C-alpha positions as CSV (number, residue, x, y, z in Angstrom):
1,M,-0.3,-0.2,0.1
2,T,1.3,3.5,-0.9
3,K,2.3,5.7,2.0
4,K,1.6,9.0,-0.1
5,F,-1.9,9.5,1.1
6,S,-2.2,6.4,3.9
7,H,-2.4,6.8,7.5
8,E,-1.7,4.2,10.7
9,I,-4.9,3.7,12.5
10,E,-5.8,1.4,15.8
11,V,-8.7,0.7,17.6
12,R,-8.9,-1.6,20.9
13,G,-12.0,-3.1,22.8
14,H,-14.6,-5.8,22.0
15,L,-14.3,-5.7,18.5
16,I,-15.7,-8.6,17.5
17,D,-18.9,-8.6,19.1
18,S,-19.9,-5.1,19.6
19,M,-19.0,-4.3,15.6
20,I,-16.6,-2.1,16.2
21,L,-14.2,-3.6,13.8
22,T,-17.1,-4.2,11.0
23,K,-18.1,-0.7,11.5
24,I,-14.9,0.8,10.8
25,F,-14.5,-1.6,7.5
26,D,-17.7,-0.3,6.5
27,V,-17.3,3.1,7.0
28,I,-14.2,2.7,4.8
29,M,-15.6,1.0,1.8
30,D,-18.2,3.7,2.1
31,L,-15.9,6.2,1.3
32,K,-14.3,4.7,-1.2
33,G,-11.0,3.7,0.6
34,E,-8.9,1.1,1.3
35,F,-7.5,-0.5,3.7
36,Q,-5.0,-2.7,5.0
37,V,-5.0,-4.6,8.2
38,Q,-1.6,-5.3,9.7
39,E,-2.1,-6.5,13.0
40,F,-5.1,-8.2,14.5
41,K,-4.8,-9.7,18.5
42,V,-8.0,-11.6,19.5
43,G,-8.9,-11.0,23.1
44,K,-8.9,-15.2,24.4
45,Q,-10.8,-14.9,27.2
46,K,-14.7,-13.1,26.7
47,K,-13.5,-10.0,29.0
48,D,-10.2,-9.2,27.5
49,E,-10.0,-6.5,24.5
50,S,-9.2,-7.3,21.3
51,Y,-6.3,-5.1,19.1
52,A,-6.2,-4.3,15.8
53,K,-4.3,-1.5,13.4
54,L,-5.1,-0.9,10.5
55,A,-3.5,1.5,7.5
56,I,-6.1,3.3,5.6
57,Q,-5.7,5.0,2.0
58,G,-7.3,7.3,0.7
59,N,-7.1,9.0,-3.1
60,S,-5.8,12.2,-1.7
61,Q,-5.4,13.9,1.4
62,E,-8.4,15.3,1.6
63,H,-10.2,12.5,1.1
64,L,-8.0,10.5,3.7
65,D,-8.7,13.2,5.9
66,K,-12.3,12.6,6.1
67,I,-11.9,9.0,6.5
68,L,-10.3,9.3,9.2
69,E,-12.4,11.8,11.0
70,A,-15.3,8.8,10.1
71,V,-13.5,6.2,11.8
72,Y,-12.0,8.2,14.4
73,R,-15.7,8.6,15.2
74,E,-16.5,4.4,15.3
75,G,-13.3,4.5,17.6
76,A,-10.6,4.4,16.2
77,T,-7.0,6.8,17.2
78,S,-4.5,7.4,14.9
79,K,-1.4,5.4,15.4
80,I,1.3,8.3,16.4
81,Q,-0.7,10.1,18.4
82,Q,-0.7,13.9,18.3
83,E,-2.5,16.7,20.0
84,I,-5.8,18.4,20.2
85,S,-5.9,21.9,18.5
86,L,-7.9,24.3,20.1
87,K,-8.8,28.5,19.6
88,P,-10.2,30.7,21.5
89,A,-13.7,31.6,20.6
90,A,-14.3,34.9,19.0
91,K,-17.2,36.0,21.1
92,N,-20.2,34.8,23.2
93,M,-22.3,32.4,22.0
94,V,-19.5,31.5,18.4
95,M,-17.5,28.8,18.4
96,P,-15.1,28.7,15.8
97,D,-15.2,27.6,12.2
98,D,-14.1,23.8,12.9
99,F,-14.9,23.2,15.1
100,Y,-15.3,19.7,17.0
101,S,-19.0,18.4,17.2
102,T,-19.2,15.5,19.5
103,T,-20.6,12.6,19.6
104,N,-22.9,11.1,22.7
105,N,-20.5,8.1,23.0
106,H,-17.6,8.3,26.0
107,T,-14.7,10.8,24.7
108,E,-11.8,11.4,25.6
109,I,-8.7,14.5,24.7
110,F,-5.1,13.8,24.0
111,Y,-3.8,16.9,26.0
112,K,-0.6,17.8,27.1
113,G,0.8,14.0,26.8
114,K,-1.6,12.1,28.2
115,W,-5.9,11.3,28.1
116,I,-8.2,13.4,29.3
117,R,-12.1,12.1,30.0
118,V,-14.4,15.3,28.6
119,E,-17.5,15.3,31.1
120,N,-20.7,15.8,31.1
121,M,-20.5,14.3,27.8
122,M,-23.4,15.0,24.9
123,M,-24.2,15.1,21.5
124,D,-23.8,17.9,19.2
125,K,-21.9,19.8,21.3
126,C,-18.2,21.4,21.7
127,I,-15.8,20.8,23.8
128,V,-14.1,23.2,25.5
129,V,-10.7,22.8,27.5
130,K,-10.0,25.1,30.9
131,N,-7.5,24.0,33.7
132,N,-6.6,21.0,32.5
133,R,-10.6,19.5,32.5
134,A,-13.0,19.0,29.1
135,F,-16.2,20.0,28.7
136,C,-18.8,19.1,26.4
137,T,-20.3,22.4,26.1
138,P,-23.7,23.5,24.5
139,I,-23.6,27.1,21.9
140,R,-25.4,29.0,24.1
141,D,-22.7,28.4,27.4
142,I,-19.8,29.8,25.2
143,K,-17.6,32.8,26.7
144,K,-15.5,34.6,25.2
145,G,-11.9,33.3,25.3
146,D,-12.8,30.0,25.9
147,M,-10.7,27.4,24.2
148,I,-12.5,25.4,22.1
149,I,-11.3,21.8,20.4
150,I,-10.8,23.0,16.3
151,G,-10.5,19.7,13.8
152,E,-10.5,16.0,15.0
153,K,-7.0,15.6,15.9
154,G,-6.1,14.1,19.3
155,I,-10.1,12.9,20.3
156,R,-10.7,9.0,21.1
157,V,-14.2,8.3,20.8
158,T,-15.0,5.0,23.1
159,P,-18.6,3.6,21.4
160,P,-20.2,1.5,24.2
161,E,-19.8,-2.4,24.4
162,R,-22.6,-4.9,24.2
163,P,-24.0,-6.5,28.0
164,R,-22.0,-8.7,29.7
165,E,-23.8,-9.3,32.6
166,G,-26.1,-12.0,31.1
167,V,-29.3,-11.6,29.4
168,N,-31.4,-9.3,29.8
169,L,-33.8,-6.4,28.1
170,F,-31.2,-5.1,25.9
171,Q,-29.8,-8.4,24.5
172,F,-33.7,-9.9,24.5
173,M,-34.5,-6.7,22.5
174,S,-31.4,-6.1,20.2
175,S,-33.0,-5.6,16.9
176,G,-34.3,-2.9,17.8
177,S,-38.2,-1.6,17.6
178,S,-41.2,-4.0,16.7
179,S,-44.8,-4.3,18.4
180,E,-44.5,-8.4,16.8
181,R,-43.4,-9.5,20.2
182,P,-45.0,-11.1,23.4
183,T,-46.3,-8.3,25.3
184,Q,-46.0,-9.9,28.5
185,H,-42.4,-10.5,28.3
186,I,-41.2,-7.8,27.5
187,A,-43.0,-5.6,30.3
188,R,-41.3,-8.9,32.5
189,K,-37.6,-7.8,30.9
190,V,-38.7,-3.9,31.6
191,A,-39.5,-4.6,35.4
192,E,-36.7,-6.7,35.8
193,D,-34.1,-3.6,34.6
194,I,-36.1,-1.5,36.7
195,Y,-36.3,-3.1,39.6
196,K,-32.3,-3.9,39.2
197,I,-31.2,-0.5,38.3
198,K,-33.5,0.8,41.9
199,K,-31.2,-1.8,43.4
200,Q,-28.1,-0.8,43.0
201,G,-29.0,2.8,43.3
202,G,-29.1,4.1,40.1
203,K,-31.5,7.1,38.9
204,I,-34.3,6.5,36.8
205,V,-35.5,9.3,35.3
206,L,-39.2,8.9,33.2
207,V,-40.0,11.0,30.2
208,G,-44.0,11.0,30.3
209,G,-46.3,12.7,28.1
210,P,-50.1,13.2,28.5
211,A,-51.0,9.5,27.0
212,I,-50.1,7.6,30.5
213,V,-53.6,9.5,32.1
214,H,-55.9,9.4,28.7
215,T,-54.9,6.0,28.0
216,G,-55.5,5.4,32.2
217,A,-51.7,4.4,33.0
218,S,-51.6,7.5,35.1
219,D,-52.5,5.1,38.4
220,S,-49.6,2.8,37.5
221,V,-47.1,5.6,37.3
222,A,-48.0,6.7,40.4
223,S,-47.4,3.9,42.7
224,L,-43.7,3.3,40.8
225,I,-43.2,7.3,42.5
226,K,-44.9,6.3,45.7
227,A,-42.5,3.2,45.7
228,G,-39.3,5.1,45.1
229,Y,-39.0,3.5,41.3
230,I,-38.8,6.6,39.5
231,N,-36.8,9.9,40.3
232,A,-37.2,12.5,38.7
233,I,-40.1,13.7,35.7
234,L,-39.9,15.2,32.8
235,A,-42.7,16.5,30.9
236,G,-44.5,19.6,29.5
237,N,-47.6,21.3,30.7
238,A,-49.9,18.4,28.9
239,L,-49.3,15.4,30.9
240,A,-49.3,17.8,34.2
241,V,-53.0,19.0,33.4
242,H,-54.4,16.0,32.6
243,D,-52.6,14.1,35.5
244,I,-54.6,17.0,37.8
245,E,-58.0,16.8,35.6
246,Y,-58.1,13.6,36.5
247,S,-57.1,13.5,39.5
248,T,-59.6,16.5,40.9
249,L,-62.5,15.7,38.0
250,G,-61.8,11.6,37.2
251,T,-61.5,13.1,33.3
252,S,-59.3,13.4,30.9
253,L,-60.4,15.8,28.5
254,G,-63.4,15.7,29.3
255,M,-63.4,11.4,29.3
256,N,-64.4,9.2,31.8
257,V,-61.1,8.0,32.3
258,Q,-62.4,4.4,34.1
259,D,-65.2,3.7,31.4
260,G,-64.6,6.3,28.3
261,T,-67.6,7.9,28.4
262,L,-67.6,11.4,28.1
263,A,-68.6,13.5,31.1
264,V,-71.1,16.1,31.3
265,R,-69.7,19.5,30.1
266,G,-66.4,17.5,30.6
267,H,-64.8,19.8,27.8
268,R,-64.5,22.7,30.1
269,N,-63.2,19.8,32.9
270,H,-58.8,20.2,31.6
271,M,-59.6,24.7,32.1
272,Q,-61.1,23.8,35.5
273,A,-58.0,21.8,36.7
274,I,-55.4,24.5,35.3
275,N,-57.8,27.7,37.0
276,S,-57.5,25.5,40.1
277,V,-53.9,25.4,39.7
278,F,-53.8,28.9,38.9
279,K,-56.3,30.1,42.4
280,A,-53.6,27.6,44.6
281,G,-50.8,29.3,43.3
282,S,-49.3,25.9,42.2
283,I,-49.3,22.4,42.4
284,L,-47.5,22.3,45.8
285,N,-49.4,24.5,47.0
286,M,-52.7,22.2,45.6
287,V,-50.9,19.1,47.9
288,K,-50.5,21.7,50.9
289,N,-54.2,23.1,51.0
290,K,-55.4,19.3,50.2
291,T,-56.9,20.3,46.9
292,L,-55.0,17.6,45.2
293,T,-54.7,14.4,46.6
294,K,-53.5,11.6,44.5
295,G,-51.8,11.0,40.6
296,I,-48.4,11.2,39.4
297,M,-47.7,15.3,40.2
298,Y,-49.2,14.5,43.9
299,E,-47.3,11.7,44.5
300,C,-43.9,13.9,43.6
301,V,-44.6,16.2,45.8
302,K,-45.1,14.0,48.6
303,N,-41.8,11.9,47.5
304,K,-39.8,15.1,47.0
305,V,-39.3,13.3,43.4
306,P,-38.3,16.8,41.7
307,F,-40.3,17.0,38.1
308,V,-39.5,19.4,35.5
309,L,-42.3,20.7,33.0
310,A,-40.9,22.8,29.8
311,G,-43.4,24.8,27.7
312,S,-44.8,24.7,24.3
313,L,-46.3,27.3,22.0
314,R,-49.8,25.2,22.0
315,D,-49.9,24.8,26.1
316,D,-53.4,25.8,27.4
317,G,-52.7,27.8,30.3
318,P,-49.1,27.2,30.5
319,L,-49.9,26.0,34.4
320,P,-47.6,28.7,37.0
321,D,-45.1,25.3,37.3
322,V,-44.0,25.4,33.5
323,I,-41.0,26.7,32.3
324,T,-41.7,29.1,29.5
325,D,-38.3,30.2,28.6
326,M,-36.8,27.4,26.1
327,T,-33.2,28.4,27.6
328,V,-34.0,28.2,30.8
329,A,-36.5,24.6,30.7
330,Q,-33.7,22.8,28.6
331,R,-31.2,23.5,31.7
332,R,-33.4,22.3,34.3
333,Y,-33.8,19.1,31.8
334,K,-30.0,18.9,31.6
335,E,-30.0,19.3,35.7
336,I,-31.9,16.1,36.1
337,V,-30.9,13.7,33.3
338,K,-27.1,14.4,34.6
339,D,-26.4,10.5,36.4
340,A,-29.0,9.0,35.2
341,K,-28.9,5.2,34.7
342,L,-32.3,4.5,33.0
343,V,-34.7,6.5,31.5
344,I,-38.1,5.9,30.1
345,M,-39.5,8.0,27.4
346,V,-43.3,7.6,27.5
347,S,-45.8,8.8,24.7
348,T,-43.8,12.3,24.1
349,M,-42.0,12.2,20.4
350,L,-40.9,15.8,21.3
351,H,-39.8,16.0,25.0
352,S,-38.6,12.2,24.1
353,I,-36.1,13.8,21.3
354,A,-35.2,16.7,23.4
355,T,-33.9,14.4,26.0
356,G,-32.5,12.2,24.1
357,N,-29.6,14.3,23.1
358,M,-29.0,15.4,26.7
359,L,-27.9,11.4,27.2
360,P,-24.3,9.8,26.8
361,A,-25.0,6.8,24.8
362,D,-23.8,3.8,28.0
363,V,-27.2,5.2,29.4
364,K,-30.4,3.1,28.8
365,V,-32.7,4.1,27.9
366,I,-36.6,2.7,27.0
367,V,-39.1,4.4,24.7
368,V,-42.3,2.9,24.4
369,D,-45.2,4.7,21.8
370,I,-48.2,3.2,20.2
371,S,-47.0,5.1,16.6
372,Q,-44.0,2.9,15.7
373,P,-42.5,6.1,12.9
374,T,-42.2,7.9,16.9
375,V,-40.2,5.4,18.4
376,T,-38.7,5.0,15.0
377,K,-37.3,8.9,14.9
378,L,-36.3,9.2,18.6
379,M,-33.1,6.6,17.5
380,D,-32.8,8.2,13.8
381,R,-32.1,11.5,15.6
382,G,-29.1,9.8,17.1
383,T,-30.5,8.2,20.2
384,W,-29.5,4.7,19.0
385,Q,-28.7,3.0,22.2
386,A,-32.8,3.0,22.5
387,L,-34.6,-0.2,23.2
388,G,-38.1,1.0,21.1
389,I,-41.1,-0.6,22.3
390,V,-44.2,-0.2,20.5
391,T,-47.5,-1.1,22.7
392,D,-50.5,0.9,23.7
393,V,-49.1,2.5,27.1
394,G,-52.3,2.1,28.9
395,A,-51.8,-1.8,28.8
396,F,-48.4,-1.4,28.9
397,L,-47.2,0.1,32.2
398,P,-49.4,-1.6,34.5
399,L,-48.1,-4.8,33.0
400,V,-44.2,-3.3,34.1
401,T,-45.6,-2.7,37.5
402,Q,-48.0,-5.1,38.5
403,E,-44.1,-7.6,37.8
404,I,-42.2,-4.9,39.7
405,Q,-44.5,-5.6,42.0
406,K,-44.2,-9.3,42.0
407,L,-40.3,-9.1,42.0
408,A,-40.7,-6.7,45.3
409,K,-42.5,-9.0,47.3
């Protein structure tokens, strides 16, 4: 292989069963490059890492650089290690033109002769280096003079490996999203994962939409909060309004949740629910004055489970607890998902996609929705680690709750 436009790379890890090497081969071939495997050592035991050294060739330096950029994002690093390049931000909220755009995978940078882990990992951000530390930073938080990584040199991305702790939900459902699987069995697997993470002290966050209430699953979610299996709630105005309407009036959008019939003058019930919160001043005050005595929001208040309600243009009200400044809401969401071990997204496409963009790739994500396109869209937007379950939320969540209760006995 000619040396003119070639470069040696290396990659370590569980290269075969996590398909890292296969992905690197595919990237090179898709970009019309060539490669030669110069060294390949396979781990002898299941916990042993493998190692490969490849020489990659392009048609020009520009072509080679494009290939290298792609393989670096799949976990490869340059054989001859180069330090990162830094450039200061010219002004607040402006990144240098050639800024490095992050993935949600574990990332390290080579700086001052050693590898440094990038903190607060998220996709579609830049990396700011300060005081020998590296931070994944959104554009709105960039300050003039911040030293920002440019280009692809000196960056090591490590894709998550396949779980090795035995058969669990994320192996059982390894083919993405589907509605053609036994619901009871899936519910049991989801329950086992929730129960295990809770037992290990892991943080579990629920991202929920109003269909949780409308389909009759709110009692199940409330019981999970009360039992300590949900540590935070991320939602919009609608989940809280539907929940308070159901908890105080027995309806959701004017429909009697228990039997599906329309309530007399039920069309005004969601506005009545909103009015009752304004009358009290907040959801917390409704609980204090005993106007609200059950439901999802009630259990959050009683059990000191934090919730963040992010507003939108279509909101009625919105409730006084809703954050209408999107920048503030985004920051609050990020605070909540920090250190989360499992995020369960239920029937809310926009909030799910937004939350998914804030998560590192090693956080387990379960997305449940009756709509296949909603589930697929979340994964297509970058949250590729998500497990998609296409099913009726109203039937599925009670099943999961029942299975958790069995495990807890």
